N, C-alpha and C positions, 0 to 999 in steps of 0.2 A: 504493499500500499504506499509506504513512504517513497519507494522508487517511482511509482506513478505520479505521485504529488510533485516530486522533484522535477520529473521530465515535463509535466504540465506547467510548472512555474517557469522552468527554463524556456519553454516554448513561448510563453507570454512575454518574457524579457526579450527574447530574440526578436519577436515580432515588433515590439516597440522600438528596440534599438536599430534594427535594419531599416525600418521606416524613417527614423531620424537620420541615419547615415545616408540613405538615398537622397533625402531632402537637403541635407547640409554639406555633405562631403563629396558625393559623387557628381562630377561635373559633366558627365557624358549625356548629350542631348537624347540619346536613344532610350534612356531610362526615365526621362521626364514623364510625369503623369502615371507612373507605376504605383499601384496600391497593393500593399501586402495584405492578403486576406486571411492568412493563417500559417502556422508552423507546426510541423510534426517532428519531434525529436525521438530518436530510438531510445529504448530502455537503458542502453549503456552510455547514452549521451554522446556518442561518437559521430552521429550523422544528423543533419537537420534538413528536412525538406521544406523549402519556403515557397508557399503558394502566393501567386500574384495575379492581378488582373490589370488590363489596359482597356481604355475606352474604345479603341479602334477594333473593327472586325477584320481589317485587311490582313491577309497572310504576310505581306511584306513588312508591315509594322510589327507583327508578332515576331518575325524572324529577327528584325533589327533589335527589338527589345530583349529578346533572348540573348543575342550576341553581346549587347551592352551589359546585361547582368552577369554573363559569364566572365567578360573582361573585368568587371568591377568586383568579382567575387573575392579576389585576393585582398583588395583594400577593405572590403566589407568584413572579411574574416579577421583581418588584422585589428580593425577598429573594435570588433566584438570582443576580441581577446583582451584588449585594454579596458573595455567597459564592464565586462562580466567577471565576477569573482568565481571562476571555475578553473579546475586544473588544466583541462585541455579543451580548446575551442573546437566544436564539431565541424566536420566537413560540411560544406553547404551545397545544396543543389536547388535550383530554381525550377518550379513547375507552374505552368499557366493554369489558373483556376478557371475551369470552363463553366462553373455554376452561375457566374454573373451573366455570361452570354446566354446561357440556357434560360435563365430567368427573364431576360429581355425578350427572347424569342417567344416564350410563353405569354408574356404581357402583350406583345404584338398580335399573337393569334387570338387572344381573348378580346382585345380591342376590335379586331376585324370581325369577330363573331357578333359582338355587340352592335356594330355598325350595320351589319347585314340583316 
């Protein structure tokens, strides 16, 4: 139970800090407008999956954002290491959160149904 609590707490901290780092420290225009939607940390605290969303539906924007995040991941991990009081900073992987797009699509379909 304590291990689960610890990884949940770390997930919240990472989410908060990565959002701040992206806003204040990363100067790459490819990651402007990225919203961190969640973080999953493995039980051993060695890996962190960071879920993000962007406002654009275009595949080219998605690819640019992914490249920007991968390029910035070293800086983000280094910053996290200095901000978090943990023994080892987890490896970071960025994954696009499709749920935001899915929700928008459902909204559009419902609006269309209501109009018809």
